[in-house]
N, C-alpha and C positions, 0 to 999 in steps of 0.2 A: 699461116701456122700449120705445122705438121699435125695431123690428127693423132699421132702417137705421143704427142706431148713435148713440144719444143720448150726449151728453157733459154732465156736471154740473159746475157751478162751485160748489164748496162753501165756505161762509164760516163754517160751524159744524161742530163735531164733538161728538156726544153732548149736544146742546143748549147747548153753550158755544162762545164764539168760537174759531175755529181756532187751536190752539197754534202758536207760532213754529216749533217743530221739525217740525211737520206741514204748514207752508205758509202761515201767516198772512200777509196777510189773506185770500187766496183760493187754493184748490187745485183744479186740474182733476182730475176723476175720470172715467175712461173704462172703463165696464164691459166685462169680457172681456179687458182688457189688463193686463199685469204692472204692479204698483203703481209700480215705479221709473219707468215711462213716464208716470205721472200727474204732470204738472208742478206743482211747488210754487211759492209766492211769485209768483203770476200778477200782472203789472202791465199786460199788454195781450194781445189775442188776434189772431192772424194766421192766415188760412186759406191752405192750400197743397195742391198735388196731389202733393208729394214729401215724404219724411221730412226732418225738421229736420237741420241740420248739427250735428256734434259727436259725441263718442265715445259718448254714451248712446243715440244713435239710429242713427248710421251706422258707428260704430266696431265693433270686435270684441267689446266688452264684453257686448252683449246680442244676439248673433247665434247661430244654431244651427249647430254644426259636427259632423261625424261623431265618434263616441266614440273612434275610433282615432287622431284627430289629437292628438298629444301636444305639439306645439310651434307655437304661433300665430305665431312668428317666421318660419315657413316659408310662411305664407299671404300671398299678394300682396294689395295694396290692391284690385285688381279682384275677387279672390275674396271679400274682405270685403264689398264693395259688393253682390255678387250673392247673398251668404248671406241666408237667411230670418231675419227678426227673431223673437225668442223668442215673442212673442205670437201668431205665426202657426203655431207648431208644433202638430201634432196631440196629443191627449191620449194619454199612454203609460202610464197607471196606472189602477188600479181599487181601490175601497174596498169590502170585503165585511164582512158580519157573520156570524161563525161560528154554526152551530146549537149550541144548548145541549148540553153533554156531548160535543161533537165533539173529536177529536184534531187538533192543529195539523198542517198540511201540511208536507212537507219539500221543499226544493229540491235537485234533482240538481246535479251538477257543471256541467252545461250550462245551468242556470237554469230547468229545467222543474219544475213542481209535481207531486209524486207523492202 
């Protein structure tokens, strides 16, 4: 893959024609981006310097908000526009393999591993 960001136009999945529910006849696949942002049922390609209009790109559905925000109804349209898209959020998890015969870690009330 090109480090500048390749985009694939997939017409097959697992060696078979792309199934309808996965985007037949063609689906865009953008490595490193959340799957919901990979457009299905492609019938034309348009390049742009800004995000596409619509709730999936510019609406609150796939924007990152602080965990303390409990009511999206209190967020202005301007705040939604300025919020970072989920594919731009930093990794906030880690996957580990425990050593053989090790005891599981415990989380304290403040979320720390002991």
